[in-house]
Steps between C-alpha positions, in 0.01 A plus 500: 500500500568218740329455832658294772314359797639469846374182662501431872612139459693304240277284278585155369366332187311177561304247299289292735140385456290615795147505628336813639211448737298804611308474828188292437529497119616264229876483451681606183807348338781732393874540459726666758728714284662733751568494875655732755518487878171687525303424185432291192378540144274235349414453131280266292193560718268530199168660590543447875367802680602627838505845653780698658505443874360147478685233700624188317703190573786428257572125471837394355588161347727417796194502728577840651210742548543875540231748601486817295288801413418591140662833416389526135359288215462550125514295179561164673774641726495565872734668747499368856631633831611213723346516847821373661817610318739222399823470697817485291541125551134435403544704183827319424331160546215603272741617229691170523172306473410704190838418339451128565136504394565675169830325414484267199483140615823413314684768698400359840799313650294210637361429152817562304646162595178300520505471878 
């Protein structure tokens, strides 16, 4: 039997190293693996512990910080609700940054010709 889920927003696969900083506590390093206009999923958090409802700051490698609330955590994963939903152009810019960040160096145009 197959079960299908209906999601409120489309989700996009990502692969960006991030830092999660809860209010007044030590930050944790992780990997942003999924993003939507209203939320994010983080992996590789190890034994980092946080509770549902706790506020965190999500720091991206481009210097952007986003405030979020922890929705769930288990086994080194966390689901976040973004405090301020991303506008379409912000999400598009973030997806483009992810493509550039994860592209092999040889595939980047500025490095292909040694310039």
